[in-house]
C-alpha positions as CSV (number, residue, x, y, z in Angstrom):
1,X,39.9,16.1,0.1
2,X,36.2,15.3,-0.2
3,X,35.4,17.5,2.8
4,X,37.2,20.5,1.3
5,X,35.4,20.1,-2.0
6,X,32.1,19.9,-0.2
7,X,32.9,22.9,2.0
8,X,33.9,24.9,-1.1
9,X,30.7,24.1,-2.9
10,X,28.8,25.0,0.3
11,X,30.5,28.3,0.5
12,X,29.6,29.1,-3.1
13,X,26.0,28.3,-2.5
14,X,25.9,30.3,0.7
15,X,27.2,33.3,-1.2
16,X,24.9,32.9,-4.1
17,X,22.1,35.5,-4.3
18,X,18.7,34.2,-3.3
19,X,20.1,31.1,-1.5
20,X,17.0,29.4,0.1
21,X,16.8,28.9,3.8
22,X,14.7,26.1,5.3
23,X,14.5,24.9,8.9
24,X,13.1,25.5,12.3
25,X,12.7,29.2,12.0
26,X,10.4,28.8,9.0
27,X,8.8,25.7,10.4
28,X,9.6,24.1,7.0
29,X,11.3,20.7,6.7
30,X,12.9,20.6,3.3
31,X,13.9,17.0,2.4
32,X,15.8,16.2,-0.8
33,X,16.3,13.2,-3.1
34,X,18.2,12.6,-6.3
35,X,15.1,11.3,-8.3
36,X,11.9,12.9,-9.4
37,X,8.5,11.3,-9.5
38,X,7.1,10.3,-12.8
39,X,3.6,10.7,-11.4
40,X,2.5,11.9,-7.9
41,X,-0.4,9.4,-7.8
42,X,0.8,6.5,-5.6
43,X,-0.6,3.9,-7.9
44,X,1.2,5.3,-10.9
45,X,4.8,5.2,-9.8
46,X,7.0,2.7,-8.0
47,X,9.8,4.9,-6.8
48,X,10.7,5.2,-3.2
49,X,10.0,9.0,-3.4
50,X,6.4,8.1,-4.3
51,X,6.1,5.7,-1.4
52,X,7.3,8.4,1.0
53,X,4.8,10.9,-0.4
54,X,2.0,8.3,-0.3
55,X,2.4,7.8,3.5
56,X,2.3,11.5,4.2
57,X,-0.6,12.6,1.9
58,X,-2.8,9.5,1.8
59,X,-4.0,6.9,4.3
60,X,-5.0,3.2,4.0
61,X,-7.5,1.3,5.9
62,X,-4.9,0.0,8.4
63,X,-1.3,0.6,9.4
64,X,1.5,-1.5,10.7
65,X,3.0,-0.4,14.0
66,X,6.7,-0.1,13.2
67,X,7.7,-1.1,16.8
68,X,5.4,-4.1,17.4
69,X,4.7,-5.2,13.8
70,X,1.0,-5.4,14.7
71,X,-1.7,-4.0,12.4
72,X,-3.7,-1.1,13.8
73,X,-6.7,0.8,12.7
74,X,-6.2,3.8,10.4
75,X,-9.2,4.7,8.1
76,X,-10.9,1.6,9.5
77,X,-11.8,1.1,13.1
78,X,-12.0,-2.7,13.0
79,X,-12.1,-5.6,10.7
80,X,-13.0,-9.3,10.5
81,X,-12.8,-12.2,8.2
82,X,-16.2,-13.2,6.9
83,X,-14.7,-16.1,5.1
84,X,-11.2,-17.0,3.7
85,X,-11.6,-14.5,0.8
86,X,-13.7,-11.8,2.4
87,X,-12.5,-9.0,4.7
88,X,-15.1,-6.7,6.2
89,X,-14.0,-3.3,7.5
90,X,-15.9,-0.8,9.7
91,X,-14.8,2.7,8.8
92,X,-14.2,5.9,10.8
93,X,-17.0,8.5,10.5
94,X,-14.9,11.5,11.3
95,X,-12.5,11.6,8.3
96,X,-12.5,14.2,5.6
97,X,-10.4,14.5,2.5
98,X,-8.2,17.6,2.0
99,X,-10.9,19.3,0.0
100,X,-13.5,18.8,2.7
101,X,-15.4,15.8,1.2
102,X,-16.4,13.1,3.8
103,X,-14.6,9.8,3.5
104,X,-17.1,6.9,3.2
105,X,-17.4,3.3,2.0
106,X,-18.0,4.8,-1.5
107,X,-14.4,5.9,-1.6
108,X,-13.0,2.5,-0.6
109,X,-15.2,0.7,-3.2
110,X,-14.2,3.2,-5.9
111,X,-10.5,3.0,-5.1
112,X,-10.3,-0.8,-5.0
113,X,-12.4,-1.4,-8.1
114,X,-10.7,1.3,-10.1
115,X,-7.1,0.1,-9.5
116,X,-8.1,-3.4,-10.6
117,X,-9.2,-2.1,-14.1
118,X,-6.8,-2.1,-17.1
119,X,-7.7,1.6,-17.6
120,X,-6.1,2.5,-14.2
121,X,-2.7,1.4,-15.6
122,X,-1.4,0.7,-12.1
123,X,2.4,0.4,-12.1
124,X,3.0,-2.1,-9.3
125,X,0.1,-4.5,-10.1
126,X,1.3,-7.1,-7.5
127,X,0.2,-4.7,-4.8
128,X,-3.5,-4.9,-5.7
129,X,-4.1,-7.8,-8.0
130,X,-4.7,-10.2,-5.1
131,X,-8.1,-8.4,-4.7
132,X,-11.1,-9.2,-6.9
133,X,-13.1,-6.1,-5.8
134,X,-14.9,-4.3,-3.1
135,X,-18.6,-3.9,-2.2
136,X,-20.5,-1.5,0.1
137,X,-22.4,-2.9,3.0
138,X,-23.5,0.6,4.2
139,X,-22.0,4.1,4.3
140,X,-19.3,3.1,6.8
141,X,-19.0,-0.7,6.2
142,X,-17.2,-2.2,3.3
143,X,-16.1,-5.7,2.2
144,X,-12.9,-6.4,0.2
145,X,-13.1,-9.6,-1.8
146,X,-9.9,-11.6,-2.5
147,X,-9.4,-13.7,-5.6
148,X,-8.2,-16.5,-3.4
149,X,-6.8,-16.8,0.2
150,X,-3.9,-14.4,0.5
151,X,-2.0,-14.6,3.8
152,X,-0.3,-11.2,3.2
153,X,-3.5,-9.3,2.6
154,X,-3.2,-7.1,5.7
155,X,0.4,-6.4,5.0
156,X,-0.4,-5.0,1.6
157,X,-3.4,-3.0,2.9
158,X,-1.1,-1.4,5.4
159,X,1.7,-0.6,3.1
160,X,0.4,-0.1,-0.5
161,X,-3.3,0.5,-0.8
162,X,-4.1,4.1,-0.1
163,X,-7.7,5.4,-0.5
164,X,-8.7,7.9,-3.1
165,X,-11.7,10.4,-3.1
166,X,-14.3,9.0,-5.5
167,X,-16.2,12.2,-6.4
168,X,-13.0,14.3,-6.9
169,X,-11.1,11.7,-8.9
170,X,-14.1,11.0,-11.2
171,X,-14.3,14.8,-11.8
172,X,-10.7,15.5,-12.6
173,X,-9.4,12.1,-13.9
174,X,-5.9,10.8,-13.5
175,X,-4.2,13.7,-15.2
176,X,-6.0,16.3,-13.1
177,X,-5.4,14.2,-10.0
178,X,-1.7,14.1,-10.7
179,X,-1.6,17.9,-10.9
180,X,-3.7,18.5,-7.8
181,X,-4.0,15.4,-5.7
182,X,-6.3,15.0,-2.7
183,X,-5.9,12.5,0.2
184,X,-6.8,12.1,3.9
185,X,-3.2,12.1,5.2
186,X,-1.5,14.3,7.8
187,X,-0.2,16.6,5.0
188,X,-1.9,18.0,2.0
189,X,-0.1,19.0,-1.3
190,X,-0.3,22.7,-2.2
191,X,1.9,22.5,-5.3
192,X,3.8,20.0,-7.4
193,X,6.3,20.9,-10.1
194,X,7.8,18.2,-12.3
195,X,11.6,18.2,-12.0
196,X,11.6,20.4,-8.9
197,X,9.5,18.9,-6.2
198,X,6.3,19.0,-4.0
199,X,5.2,21.4,-1.3
200,X,2.9,20.3,1.5
201,X,1.3,21.8,4.6
202,X,0.0,20.2,7.7
203,X,-3.6,19.2,7.3
204,X,-5.4,20.9,10.2
205,X,-8.4,18.6,9.7
206,X,-6.5,15.4,10.1
207,X,-8.3,12.7,12.0
208,X,-7.8,12.5,15.8
209,X,-6.0,9.6,17.4
210,X,-4.4,8.4,14.1
211,X,-1.6,6.0,14.6
212,X,0.5,8.4,12.6
213,X,-0.1,11.0,15.2
214,X,-0.6,14.8,14.8
215,X,2.2,16.3,12.7
216,X,4.4,18.7,14.7
217,X,6.1,20.4,11.7
218,X,4.0,22.9,9.8
219,X,5.3,22.5,6.2
220,X,7.1,19.8,4.2
221,X,8.9,20.4,0.9
222,X,10.3,17.7,-1.3
223,X,13.0,18.9,-3.6
224,X,14.9,17.2,-6.4
225,X,18.7,17.8,-6.6
226,X,20.3,15.2,-8.8
227,X,23.9,16.1,-7.9
228,X,25.2,14.5,-4.7
229,X,27.7,17.3,-3.8
230,X,25.0,19.9,-4.3
231,X,22.7,18.1,-1.9
232,X,25.4,18.0,0.7
233,X,26.3,21.7,0.2
234,X,22.6,22.7,0.5
235,X,22.4,20.9,3.8
236,X,25.6,22.5,5.1
237,X,24.3,26.0,4.2
238,X,20.8,25.5,5.6
239,X,19.1,25.4,2.2
240,X,17.7,22.0,3.1
241,X,17.2,20.0,6.3
242,X,17.4,16.3,5.3
243,X,19.2,14.3,2.7
244,X,19.8,10.6,2.2
245,X,21.5,8.1,-0.1
246,X,24.8,9.4,0.9
247,X,27.9,7.4,-0.2
248,X,29.8,6.1,2.8
249,X,32.7,8.5,2.3
250,X,30.4,11.5,2.3
251,X,28.6,10.3,5.4
252,X,31.9,9.9,7.1
253,X,33.0,13.4,6.2
254,X,29.7,14.9,7.5
255,X,30.0,13.3,10.9
256,X,32.5,16.0,11.9
257,X,30.5,18.9,10.5
258,X,28.9,21.1,13.2
259,X,25.1,21.2,13.2
260,X,24.7,18.1,11.1
261,X,23.6,14.7,12.4
262,X,24.3,11.5,10.5
263,X,22.5,8.2,10.8
264,X,23.3,4.9,9.1
265,X,21.1,1.8,9.1
266,X,20.3,-1.3,7.0
267,X,17.0,-1.1,5.0
268,X,14.8,-3.6,3.3
269,X,16.0,-2.5,-0.1
270,X,18.0,-5.1,-2.0
271,X,20.3,-4.5,-5.0
272,X,20.5,-7.2,-7.6
273,X,21.5,-7.9,-11.2
274,X,18.8,-8.8,-13.7
275,X,19.9,-10.8,-16.8
276,X,18.0,-10.5,-20.1
277,X,16.9,-14.0,-21.3
278,X,13.9,-13.1,-23.6
279,X,13.8,-12.3,-27.3
280,X,16.1,-13.0,-30.2
281,X,18.5,-10.1,-30.0
282,X,22.0,-11.6,-30.7
283,X,23.5,-9.3,-28.1
284,X,21.6,-11.1,-25.4
285,X,22.7,-14.6,-26.5
286,X,25.4,-15.1,-23.9
287,X,23.0,-14.4,-21.0
288,X,20.7,-17.1,-22.1
289,X,23.4,-19.6,-21.1
290,X,23.1,-20.3,-17.4
291,X,26.9,-21.0,-17.3
292,X,27.4,-17.4,-18.3
293,X,25.0,-16.1,-15.6
294,X,26.8,-18.2,-13.0
295,X,30.2,-16.9,-14.2
296,X,29.0,-13.4,-13.7
297,X,27.7,-14.3,-10.3
298,X,31.1,-15.7,-9.3
299,X,33.1,-12.8,-10.8
300,X,31.7,-10.1,-8.4
301,X,33.1,-9.8,-4.9
302,X,29.9,-8.8,-3.2
303,X,31.4,-9.0,0.3
304,X,34.2,-6.6,-0.7
305,X,31.5,-4.2,-2.0
306,X,29.6,-4.4,1.2
307,X,32.7,-3.8,3.3
308,X,34.2,-1.1,1.2
309,X,31.4,0.7,-0.6
310,X,28.0,0.1,1.0
311,X,28.9,-0.4,4.6
312,X,26.7,0.7,7.5
313,X,25.0,-2.6,8.3
314,X,24.6,-3.8,4.7
315,X,24.7,-7.6,4.2
316,X,25.3,-9.9,1.2
317,X,22.0,-11.3,-0.1
318,X,21.7,-14.7,-1.6
319,X,18.0,-15.2,-2.1
320,X,15.8,-13.0,-4.3
321,X,14.1,-11.2,-1.5
322,X,15.1,-9.3,1.7
323,X,16.5,-11.8,4.2
324,X,14.0,-10.9,7.0
325,X,10.8,-10.9,4.9
326,X,8.3,-13.6,5.7
327,X,8.9,-16.4,3.1
328,X,12.5,-15.4,2.2
329,X,13.8,-18.9,2.7
330,X,17.6,-19.0,2.8
331,X,18.6,-22.6,3.4
332,X,17.6,-23.8,-0.1
333,X,19.4,-21.3,-2.3
334,X,22.8,-21.5,-4.0
335,X,25.3,-19.1,-2.5
336,X,27.8,-17.9,-5.1
337,X,31.2,-17.3,-3.7
338,X,33.7,-14.9,-5.3
339,X,35.8,-17.2,-7.6
340,X,37.1,-15.4,-10.8
341,X,39.1,-18.5,-11.8
342,X,36.0,-20.7,-11.9
343,X,34.1,-17.9,-13.6
344,X,36.7,-17.9,-16.4
345,X,36.4,-21.7,-16.7
346,X,32.6,-21.5,-17.0
347,X,32.9,-18.8,-19.7
348,X,35.3,-21.0,-21.6
349,X,33.0,-24.0,-21.2
350,X,30.1,-21.8,-22.6
351,X,32.1,-20.9,-25.6
352,X,33.5,-17.5,-24.5
353,X,37.1,-18.2,-23.7
354,X,38.0,-14.5,-24.3
355,X,34.8,-13.2,-22.8
356,X,32.4,-11.0,-24.7
357,X,31.1,-7.4,-24.9
358,X,27.8,-6.4,-23.3
359,X,26.0,-3.5,-21.6
360,X,25.0,-2.8,-18.0
361,X,22.1,-0.5,-17.1
362,X,21.8,1.4,-13.8
363,X,19.9,4.3,-12.4
364,X,21.6,5.0,-9.0
365,X,25.0,4.5,-7.3
366,X,27.1,4.8,-10.3
367,X,30.1,3.8,-8.2
368,X,28.5,0.4,-7.4
369,X,27.9,-0.2,-11.1
370,X,31.4,0.8,-12.0
371,X,32.9,-1.5,-9.4
372,X,30.9,-4.4,-10.9
373,X,32.0,-3.5,-14.4
374,X,35.6,-3.7,-13.1
375,X,35.0,-7.2,-11.7
376,X,33.5,-8.3,-15.0
377,X,36.4,-6.9,-17.0
378,X,38.8,-9.0,-14.9
379,X,37.2,-12.2,-16.2
380,X,37.0,-10.9,-19.8
381,X,33.5,-9.5,-19.9
382,X,33.6,-5.9,-21.2
383,X,30.4,-4.1,-20.1
384,X,29.5,-0.6,-21.2
385,X,27.6,1.4,-18.6
386,X,24.3,3.0,-19.5
387,X,23.4,5.3,-16.6
388,X,19.7,6.5,-16.9
389,X,16.9,7.8,-14.9
390,X,14.8,5.0,-13.5
391,X,11.7,5.3,-15.8
392,X,14.0,5.2,-18.9
393,X,16.0,2.2,-17.5
394,X,12.8,0.4,-16.7
395,X,11.5,0.9,-20.2
396,X,14.7,-0.6,-21.6
397,X,14.4,-3.5,-19.2
398,X,10.8,-4.2,-20.2
399,X,11.6,-3.9,-23.9
400,X,14.3,-6.6,-23.6
401,X,17.1,-4.2,-24.6
402,X,19.0,-4.2,-21.3
403,X,21.5,-7.0,-21.2
404,X,22.4,-6.7,-17.5
405,X,20.5,-4.3,-15.2
406,X,21.5,-3.2,-11.8
407,X,18.2,-2.9,-10.1
408,X,17.0,-2.2,-6.6
409,X,13.8,-3.0,-4.8
410,X,12.4,-1.9,-1.5
411,X,9.3,-4.1,-1.7
412,X,7.1,-1.0,-0.9
413,X,8.1,-1.7,2.7
414,X,5.9,-4.8,2.6
415,X,7.4,-7.4,5.0
416,X,6.6,-10.4,2.9
417,X,8.6,-12.2,0.2
418,X,5.7,-12.0,-2.2
419,X,6.4,-8.2,-2.5
420,X,9.7,-9.1,-4.2
421,X,9.1,-12.4,-6.0
422,X,5.7,-11.3,-7.2
423,X,7.1,-8.4,-9.1
424,X,10.1,-10.2,-10.7
425,X,9.1,-13.8,-11.2
426,X,5.4,-13.9,-12.0
427,X,5.4,-12.7,-15.6
428,X,5.5,-8.9,-15.3
429,X,7.7,-6.7,-17.5
430,X,10.4,-7.0,-14.8
431,X,10.4,-10.8,-15.1
432,X,13.2,-11.6,-17.6
433,X,13.3,-15.3,-16.9
434,X,9.6,-16.2,-17.4
435,X,10.0,-19.6,-15.8
436,X,6.5,-21.3,-15.6
437,X,7.5,-23.6,-12.8
438,X,8.8,-20.8,-10.6
439,X,5.6,-18.8,-11.4
440,X,3.4,-21.8,-10.4
441,X,5.2,-22.3,-7.1
442,X,5.0,-18.6,-6.2
443,X,1.3,-18.4,-7.2
444,X,0.5,-21.3,-5.0
445,X,2.7,-19.9,-2.1
446,X,0.9,-16.6,-2.3
447,X,-2.5,-18.1,-1.7
448,X,-1.6,-20.9,0.7
449,X,-2.7,-20.3,4.3
450,X,-0.7,-23.4,5.6
451,X,2.5,-21.7,6.9
452,X,4.7,-24.7,6.5
453,X,3.4,-25.4,2.9
454,X,3.9,-21.7,2.1
455,X,7.6,-21.8,3.2
456,X,8.2,-25.0,1.3
457,X,6.9,-23.4,-1.9
458,X,8.9,-20.3,-1.5
459,X,11.9,-22.4,-0.8
460,X,11.4,-24.3,-4.1
461,X,11.0,-21.2,-6.1
462,X,14.0,-19.4,-4.6
463,X,16.2,-22.4,-5.0
464,X,15.4,-22.7,-8.7
465,X,15.9,-18.9,-9.2
466,X,19.4,-19.2,-7.6
467,X,20.3,-22.5,-9.3
468,X,19.5,-21.0,-12.7
469,X,21.1,-17.7,-11.8
470,X,18.1,-15.8,-13.1
471,X,19.2,-12.8,-11.1
472,X,22.1,-12.2,-8.8
473,X,21.1,-10.8,-5.4
474,X,23.9,-8.4,-4.3
475,X,23.4,-6.8,-0.9
476,X,20.9,-5.0,1.3
477,X,21.2,-1.3,1.2
478,X,22.4,0.8,4.1
479,X,20.8,4.2,4.1
480,X,23.0,7.1,5.2
481,X,20.9,10.0,6.3
482,X,22.2,13.5,7.1
483,X,20.1,16.2,8.6
484,X,20.2,19.4,10.6
485,X,20.7,19.0,14.3
486,X,17.6,21.0,14.9
487,X,15.6,18.0,13.7
488,X,14.5,15.1,15.7
489,X,14.3,12.2,13.2
490,X,14.3,8.4,13.6
491,X,15.2,6.0,10.8
492,X,13.5,2.6,10.4
493,X,14.5,-0.5,8.3
494,X,11.5,-0.2,6.1
495,X,13.2,2.8,4.4
496,X,10.2,5.0,5.1
497,X,11.2,8.3,6.7
498,X,8.2,9.4,8.8
499,X,8.4,13.1,8.7
500,X,4.9,13.3,10.2
501,X,6.5,11.9,13.4
502,X,9.5,14.2,13.3
503,X,9.8,17.5,15.2
504,X,12.1,20.4,15.8
505,X,14.3,20.3,18.9
């Protein structure tokens, strides 16, 4: 039934006047997502679409080899620790920004010092606030100062600290930069239209011998198509070349479609429920009782959701991080089994023998949210679904108006638990528990170079988070990709499609 619906939609699009054609013949890889960017500037959005764009248009000082896990030079040629809180980088001398300006130490110093200011309004502050600043040694040598020892410094520099052009940014400001951004990456942006997408072309002046390689595809275009069936139909008619976030049933249907390839693989992205525990809103009162939060945790059959909805390598998560991140200690956390009878008993004990009414917020995978609402209803909790775009949902979360939020986090592809815990348990707007003890443990763990001590501290924090049921980790995401068979594409667990490494067959 699903396949026939998709084929019918595809036929309609194919017959529509002016249907766009992408692909090998036009040397244009059109990739599609369901979500738009609130701001193209990498420091001013925290959506996965922005992370993808960042790695294609901008470069950082270093990169992490996806196969070996080792850090390799990118804008820097080498680096060394001067002391436990000072990293010195020697920079490449052959790099130019997309507008022709030479890349120098001035750009690094400007970028680092700018993103640390309140005026910068960086969205994901945990990605940069471990630094205290940068200073110029000479035109091609720079030092980055850390506030305190930070074992994950290189990981963040590789994943989430792109370099901006000082002269251009100071000339146009953040608003101008968002409209006409400039980077040093393998592709440069030629147009960006809110609600529609971004067009890019291969940067012919891209640095030689970059670990990203020389792009083989001439043009990239990011398009926004909110409706899932429309995305599939566009792929089947040749209007786009690559889509993702396919529900498992759609992915299964597409496996038998000629000229379409389907890949499924686990990613670092974790889905989890956030419970509102701040403020005096009477509607949030039940969630301030840990017995209620534990009841919710026992009422959802996460394993059944993994087996029947997510599939494709997904796993149940028990700690508030991705299981393979450094520091994501598993043996200390409480593992909530599916037990609706015990959930009802806990609700009764908490004073809600007949359950209560509440609201659940979500921004993606409506079917996942609806499944959880069904589980909650079975124990007496009636949750109304508010399905919003991510920025609107985040605003409700930060304002304390979202009782239960189905959130997801890909950790900016940073392979360290601090990229998860630092955002949700150290006092940011996303932290709805505000536990000072957890924050203290995490703060010490983030700055401890003793590996055993670091693991001990993360273990304590993750144990308390689970014991108090501050959040309910659900499962890792399995990404289902579908793309034209003309495209040679490889998927990686960090949920970063590397189109600069893709090619036409």
